[in-house]
N, C-alpha and C positions, 0 to 999 in steps of 0.2 A: 533497433528492434521495436516493432509496434505490436501491441497486444490489444485485441478487441475488448477484453474485460476492462483494461485501464482506460481505453478511449471512452467506453460507455460510462464509466465512473466519472470521468471528467465532464461528460455531457450532463450528468445528473448530480453535480456536486452538492447541491442543497437538499436533495431528497434523502429520506431516511433509508439506510441500507440494512441496519440491524437494530432490533429492539431486544434489550436484555434487562435483567433485574437492575443493573447499574444505570440504565437509561437508554436513550436512543442515540444512535451514531449515524452520521451522514456519510455519504460517499467521500466527501472532503476529509472527514475525520479518518476514514480508512486509508485514503491516499497518503495523508500526512504521516500517519503512524507507520505504514508500510515503508515509506521513504526513510524514516528514522531508523527502522529496524535494518533495512538494507545498508544504510551508511555504517551502522555498528558492525554488521556482519562482514562488510568489505574491508573495514579498518584501513582506509586510505589505499586499498589495492583496487585497481580497475576491474580485474577479472579474477575470480577464484579458481579458474581452470578446473572446474568440476570437483573441487575439494569438498569434503563433507563438512557440514556445519552443525 
């Protein structure tokens, strides 16, 4: 599955995506964090089959 949002984030990894009181976050930071969250949510299951999280 290919998502335009993820593709664009990968193209702009070093650019600032979010500025918050805690600091600035690049698209690479967001990609890395979202991958970690996805891994935790999936808990070694390939597909949640539309289960609620």
